[in-house]
GUTOR-960876 format. One record per residue (C-alpha): residue number from 0; residue in one letter; x negated, y negated, z negated. Coordinates in steps of 0.25 Angstrom, whole numbers, plus 5000, padded with zeros to 4 digits. Each point is the difference from the previous one (the first is absolute). Last residue first. Layout:
<nodes>
@num=NUM	residu=A	east=X	north=Y	up=Z $
...
</nodes>
This chain:
<nodes>
@num=217	residu=A	east=5042	north=5119	up=5026 $
@num=216	residu=G	east=5003	north=4992	up=4987 $
@num=215	residu=R	east=4989	north=4992	up=5003 $
@num=214	residu=E	east=5003	north=4998	up=5014 $
@num=213	residu=L	east=5014	north=4996	up=4997 $
@num=212	residu=R	east=4994	north=4989	up=4989 $
@num=211	residu=T	east=4993	north=4994	up=5011 $
@num=210	residu=W	east=5011	north=4999	up=5010 $
@num=209	residu=P	east=5007	north=4990	up=4990 $
@num=208	residu=T	east=4990	north=4990	up=5004 $
@num=207	residu=V	east=5008	north=4987	up=4998 $
@num=206	residu=A	east=5006	north=5002	up=4985 $
@num=205	residu=R	east=4988	north=5008	up=4996 $
@num=204	residu=Q	east=4991	north=4990	up=5003 $
@num=203	residu=F	east=5010	north=4988	up=4993 $
@num=202	residu=L	east=4999	north=5009	up=4987 $
@num=201	residu=V	east=4985	north=5001	up=5001 $
@num=200	residu=I	east=5000	north=4986	up=5001 $
@num=199	residu=V	east=5010	north=4997	up=4988 $
@num=198	residu=V	east=4991	north=5009	up=4992 $
@num=197	residu=D	east=4987	north=4993	up=5003 $
@num=196	residu=A	east=5005	north=4988	up=4997 $
@num=195	residu=I	east=5006	north=5003	up=4988 $
@num=194	residu=A	east=4988	north=5007	up=4996 $
@num=193	residu=A	east=4991	north=4986	up=5003 $
@num=192	residu=L	east=5011	north=4992	up=4992 $
@num=191	residu=A	east=4998	north=5008	up=4987 $
@num=190	residu=I	east=4985	north=5000	up=5001 $
@num=189	residu=S	east=5001	north=4986	up=5002 $
@num=188	residu=L	east=5011	north=4998	up=4987 $
@num=187	residu=V	east=4991	north=5009	up=4991 $
@num=186	residu=I	east=4987	north=4993	up=5003 $
@num=185	residu=G	east=5007	north=4986	up=4999 $
@num=184	residu=V	east=5008	north=5004	up=4987 $
@num=183	residu=V	east=4987	north=5005	up=4994 $
@num=182	residu=I	east=4992	north=4987	up=5002 $
@num=181	residu=P	east=5011	north=4992	up=4996 $
@num=180	residu=A	east=5000	north=5008	up=4986 $
@num=179	residu=T	east=4985	north=5000	up=4998 $
@num=178	residu=Y	east=4997	north=4986	up=4995 $
@num=177	residu=F	east=4986	north=4994	up=5001 $
@num=176	residu=L	east=5006	north=4987	up=5004 $
@num=175	residu=Q	east=4991	north=4999	up=5012 $
@num=174	residu=F	east=5001	north=5016	up=5003 $
@num=173	residu=G	east=5015	north=4999	up=4999 $
@num=172	residu=R	east=5002	north=4990	up=5009 $
@num=171	residu=T	east=4990	north=5005	up=5010 $
@num=170	residu=F	east=5009	north=5014	up=5001 $
@num=169	residu=L	east=5013	north=4993	up=4999 $
@num=168	residu=A	east=4997	north=4991	up=5013 $
@num=167	residu=G	east=4997	north=5013	up=5007 $
@num=166	residu=L	east=5015	north=5002	up=5000 $
@num=165	residu=G	east=5001	north=4990	up=5010 $
@num=164	residu=G	east=4995	north=4986	up=5000 $
@num=163	residu=V	east=4989	north=4994	up=5007 $
@num=162	residu=G	east=4989	north=4994	up=4991 $
@num=161	residu=L	east=4987	north=5006	up=5008 $
@num=160	residu=L	east=4997	north=5010	up=4991 $
@num=159	residu=A	east=5016	north=5004	up=5001 $
@num=158	residu=G	east=4998	north=5003	up=5014 $
@num=157	residu=V	east=4993	north=5013	up=4997 $
@num=156	residu=S	east=5015	north=5004	up=4994 $
@num=155	residu=V	east=5004	north=5000	up=5014 $
@num=154	residu=L	east=4991	north=5011	up=5004 $
@num=153	residu=S	east=5006	north=5010	up=4992 $
@num=152	residu=I	east=5013	north=4998	up=5007 $
@num=151	residu=N	east=4995	north=4999	up=5014 $
@num=150	residu=S	east=4992	north=5012	up=4998 $
@num=149	residu=V	east=5013	north=5008	up=4996 $
@num=148	residu=A	east=5006	north=4994	up=5012 $
@num=147	residu=A	east=4990	north=5004	up=5009 $
@num=146	residu=V	east=4997	north=5014	up=4996 $
@num=145	residu=R	east=5016	north=5002	up=5001 $
@num=144	residu=V	east=4999	north=4994	up=5013 $
@num=143	residu=G	east=4990	north=5008	up=5005 $
@num=142	residu=A	east=5008	north=5013	up=4997 $
@num=141	residu=L	east=5011	north=4993	up=5007 $
@num=140	residu=V	east=4992	north=5000	up=5014 $
@num=139	residu=V	east=4996	north=5015	up=4998 $
@num=138	residu=P	east=5013	north=5005	up=4998 $
@num=137	residu=A	east=5007	north=4988	up=5010 $
@num=136	residu=A	east=4991	north=5006	up=5010 $
@num=135	residu=L	east=5011	north=5009	up=5007 $
@num=134	residu=P	east=5010	north=4988	up=4999 $
@num=133	residu=L	east=4989	north=4991	up=5006 $
@num=132	residu=E	east=4998	north=5008	up=5013 $
@num=131	residu=V	east=5014	north=5004	up=5003 $
@num=130	residu=E	east=5009	north=4988	up=4999 $
@num=129	residu=L	east=4993	north=4990	up=5000 $
@num=128	residu=L	east=4988	north=5004	up=5006 $
@num=127	residu=R	east=5008	north=5006	up=5012 $
@num=126	residu=R	east=5009	north=4988	up=5001 $
@num=125	residu=T	east=4989	north=4991	up=5003 $
@num=124	residu=R	east=4992	north=5010	up=5010 $
@num=123	residu=R	east=5012	north=5003	up=5007 $
@num=122	residu=Y	east=5008	north=5013	up=4997 $
@num=121	residu=G	east=5005	north=5008	up=5013 $
@num=120	residu=M	east=5001	north=5014	up=4994 $
@num=119	residu=A	east=4987	north=5003	up=5006 $
@num=118	residu=T	east=4994	north=4988	up=4992 $
@num=117	residu=A	east=5005	north=5007	up=4987 $
@num=116	residu=A	east=4995	north=5013	up=5004 $
@num=115	residu=E	east=4987	north=4994	up=5002 $
@num=114	residu=T	east=5001	north=4994	up=4986 $
@num=113	residu=L	east=5005	north=5012	up=4994 $
@num=112	residu=T	east=4988	north=5009	up=5007 $
@num=111	residu=P	east=4990	north=4988	up=4995 $
@num=110	residu=D	east=5003	north=5005	up=4985 $
@num=109	residu=V	east=4999	north=4987	up=4992 $
@num=108	residu=S	east=4988	north=5000	up=4991 $
@num=107	residu=R	east=4994	north=4988	up=5008 $
@num=106	residu=L	east=5013	north=4992	up=4997 $
@num=105	residu=G	east=4997	north=5002	up=4985 $
@num=104	residu=D	east=4985	north=4997	up=5001 $
@num=103	residu=A	east=5003	north=4987	up=5006 $
@num=102	residu=V	east=5010	north=4996	up=4990 $
@num=101	residu=T	east=4990	north=5004	up=4990 $
@num=100	residu=R	east=4988	north=4993	up=5007 $
@num=99	residu=A	east=5010	north=4986	up=5001 $
@num=98	residu=M	east=5006	north=5003	up=4985 $
@num=97	residu=L	east=4988	north=4998	up=4992 $
@num=96	residu=A	east=4993	north=4988	up=5006 $
@num=95	residu=I	east=5014	north=4994	up=5002 $
@num=94	residu=T	east=5003	north=5002	up=4986 $
@num=93	residu=Y	east=4987	north=4994	up=4995 $
@num=92	residu=I	east=5002	north=4988	up=5009 $
@num=91	residu=T	east=5014	north=4998	up=4995 $
@num=90	residu=L	east=4995	north=5001	up=4985 $
@num=89	residu=A	east=4990	north=4988	up=5003 $
@num=88	residu=V	east=5011	north=4992	up=5007 $
@num=87	residu=V	east=5010	north=5002	up=4988 $
@num=86	residu=I	east=4991	north=4997	up=4990 $
@num=85	residu=N	east=4994	north=4987	up=5006 $
@num=84	residu=V	east=5015	north=4996	up=5003 $
@num=83	residu=P	east=5002	north=5001	up=4985 $
@num=82	residu=S	east=4993	north=4987	up=4999 $
@num=81	residu=L	east=4989	north=4998	up=4989 $
@num=80	residu=I	east=4989	north=4998	up=5008 $
@num=79	residu=R	east=5006	north=4988	up=5008 $
@num=78	residu=T	east=5003	north=5004	up=5015 $
@num=77	residu=G	east=4990	north=4996	up=5011 $
@num=76	residu=L	east=5001	north=5013	up=5006 $
@num=75	residu=V	east=4986	north=5003	up=5002 $
@num=74	residu=Y	east=4997	north=4993	up=4986 $
@num=73	residu=P	east=5011	north=5006	up=4994 $
@num=72	residu=L	east=4997	north=5014	up=5004 $
@num=71	residu=T	east=4985	north=5001	up=4994 $
@num=70	residu=V	east=5004	north=5001	up=4985 $
@num=69	residu=F	east=5012	north=5011	up=5003 $
@num=68	residu=V	east=4990	north=5008	up=5010 $
@num=67	residu=A	east=4989	north=5000	up=4989 $
@num=66	residu=L	east=5010	north=5006	up=4990 $
@num=65	residu=S	east=5005	north=5011	up=5010 $
@num=64	residu=P	east=4986	north=5005	up=5001 $
@num=63	residu=I	east=4998	north=5003	up=5016 $
@num=62	residu=A	east=5001	north=5015	up=5003 $
@num=61	residu=Y	east=5013	north=5000	up=5006 $
@num=60	residu=V	east=4995	north=4989	up=5011 $
@num=59	residu=I	east=4989	north=5010	up=5003 $
@num=58	residu=G	east=5006	north=5012	up=5001 $
@num=57	residu=S	east=5012	north=4994	up=5009 $
@num=56	residu=V	east=4989	north=4994	up=5009 $
@num=55	residu=G	east=4995	north=5014	up=5002 $
@num=54	residu=L	east=5011	north=5007	up=5001 $
@num=53	residu=L	east=5005	north=4989	up=5012 $
@num=52	residu=P	east=4987	north=5001	up=5006 $
@num=51	residu=Q	east=5002	north=5015	up=5002 $
@num=50	residu=Y	east=5015	north=5001	up=5005 $
@num=49	residu=L	east=4998	north=4988	up=5009 $
@num=48	residu=W	east=4993	north=5008	up=5013 $
@num=47	residu=G	east=5013	north=5008	up=4998 $
@num=46	residu=F	east=5009	north=4989	up=5005 $
@num=45	residu=R	east=5014	north=5005	up=4997 $
@num=44	residu=V	east=4995	north=5005	up=4987 $
@num=43	residu=G	east=4993	north=4990	up=4994 $
@num=42	residu=L	east=5011	north=4990	up=5006 $
@num=41	residu=Y	east=5010	north=5008	up=4992 $
@num=40	residu=G	east=4993	north=4997	up=4987 $
@num=39	residu=I	east=4999	north=4986	up=5004 $
@num=38	residu=P	east=5015	north=5000	up=5003 $
@num=37	residu=L	east=5004	north=5006	up=4987 $
@num=36	residu=A	east=4990	north=4992	up=4992 $
@num=35	residu=L	east=5007	north=4989	up=5001 $
@num=34	residu=A	east=5014	north=5002	up=4995 $
@num=33	residu=V	east=4991	north=5010	up=4989 $
@num=32	residu=G	east=4993	north=4986	up=4996 $
@num=31	residu=I	east=5013	north=4992	up=4998 $
@num=30	residu=V	east=5008	north=5009	up=4992 $
@num=29	residu=L	east=4988	north=5005	up=4991 $
@num=28	residu=P	east=4996	north=4984	up=4999 $
@num=27	residu=L	east=5014	north=4996	up=4996 $
@num=26	residu=V	east=5001	north=5013	up=4990 $
@num=25	residu=A	east=4988	north=4997	up=4990 $
@num=24	residu=L	east=5002	north=4986	up=4999 $
@num=23	residu=L	east=5015	north=5001	up=4998 $
@num=22	residu=V	east=4999	north=5009	up=4990 $
@num=21	residu=H	east=4989	north=4994	up=4991 $
@num=20	residu=Q	east=5008	north=4988	up=5001 $
@num=19	residu=G	east=5012	north=5007	up=4994 $
@num=18	residu=L	east=4992	north=5007	up=4990 $
@num=17	residu=A	east=4994	north=4987	up=4996 $
@num=16	residu=D	east=5014	north=4994	up=4999 $
@num=15	residu=L	east=5006	north=5011	up=4992 $
@num=14	residu=V	east=4988	north=4999	up=4991 $
@num=13	residu=L	east=5002	north=4985	up=4996 $
@num=12	residu=G	east=5014	north=5002	up=4999 $
@num=11	residu=S	east=5000	north=5011	up=4990 $
@num=10	residu=N	east=4989	north=4994	up=4992 $
@num=9	residu=G	east=5006	north=4999	up=4985 $
@num=8	residu=S	east=5006	north=5015	up=5002 $
@num=7	residu=L	east=4988	north=5005	up=5008 $
@num=6	residu=Y	east=4991	north=4995	up=4989 $
@num=5	residu=D	east=5008	north=5006	up=4990 $
@num=4	residu=L	east=5001	north=5014	up=5006 $
@num=3	residu=I	east=4984	north=5000	up=5002 $
@num=2	residu=G	east=4998	north=4996	up=4987 $
@num=1	residu=N	east=5008	north=5011	up=4995 $
@num=0	residu=M	east=4994	north=5010	up=5008 $
</nodes>
């Protein structure tokens, strides 16, 4: 324990920099991926023939090993292999693969009688989607966001094998030096970061879907 505290006191700046980079590399692709997955998932529901291909492609993409994607992207994008852009693009692809099918499933779970009632009240397609369908699909969609957030936080660490920072750099430095303190610090901070992200999303879900608490209470 003293060794870990000594490491933190002597390398606080390094640890904070790694933590900040880890957060950025995990959150940025999450936000971009969710934003792009929303219209893709909607199209999978709007045009029923797209739903099964969407599930198939999403499953295949999500099954590709992350390290293989990290190594391949520099040749595809023309970036340096140590560029953080590779991590952001790779995790954005994984987020889209996970969230597109989640958005589609969430929209499909909405009771058709509610959408029909909204249409009868004069809601056009875009307004109905934004004010009726997406709010009702929010519990399913945000459950997917929770999974994507935790997945991104864990996958960022893999980027350390390519020399990209984040908390994974503490793992590689510890293994290279046969020094357990940075490894323990990296693991603890990764777990804490995943837990905090999960709690934040759960609190956000409770704030935007208050009716779910009322239903459970009833």
